[in-house]
N, C-alpha and C positions, 0 to 999 in steps of 0.2 A: 488497435484492439481496445475494446472497452474494459474497464476495471469493474469486476463484479464482487459482491460479498456473498459468501456461502456459509451454510451450517451443515456440518457432517453429522448424520444420525448415528454412525458407527462409533465415533470417538467423542461426540458432543463438543466439538470445537467450532469456532467461527474464524473465518479467514477471508482474505481477498485474493483474487487471481485475475491476471490479464488473460482473457479468453477470446480466441478467434471464433468466427462463425462456424467453422468446420471442426472445431475441437470439442471433445467431451471432457469436462473437468473431472479431476480426481482429488481427493483430500491429500495435501502434502504431508500430513502426519501419519495417516494409517492406510493411504491409498484406497479409501472407501469411495464407492461410486454413487451411494445414495445421498445426494446433496440437495439441499433446499436453497434456492436463490433468495437472498434477503434484500430488503429495501435498502438501497445505498443512500448515504447522506450526501447532500450537495453543499459545496462550500458557499458560505455567505459572500455576497459581493462586497468587495472592498476590504475584506478581512484576510484573504489568502496571502497577499503580499506581506502583511504584517506577521502572519503566522510563519511563512517561509523564512523571513528574516530572523524571527525568534528561534526557529529550529536550527538554522545555520549557525547562529551564535552558540546555541547549546552544543552542536556537533563540534564546533571549534574549541569550546572549553573542554570537551571530552576527548579531543584529539582525533576525531573522525574527519578526515579531509577528502575522502573519496567522492563525496557528493558536490564538491566545489569545482568550478572551472579553474584553469591555470591562473587566470588573472586574479581570481578571488583568493587563491592559496597564498599569493605573495603579500597580501595585506597584513 
């Protein structure tokens, strides 16, 4: 499923959703159905590994371990 960015006209919020081809997205905040698909940003090549490492380090400092594999939690 692709990740899409949307803007809700009802509550004026931007959000991202994983949307299948047969699904009709709704706003997770207000359940609005009048959504505008936004242009999604693409990760720059070579930067995503560095970014992921930085985000994992931040999550570890804050105590969020749910996004780590078992082997990474032991470090």
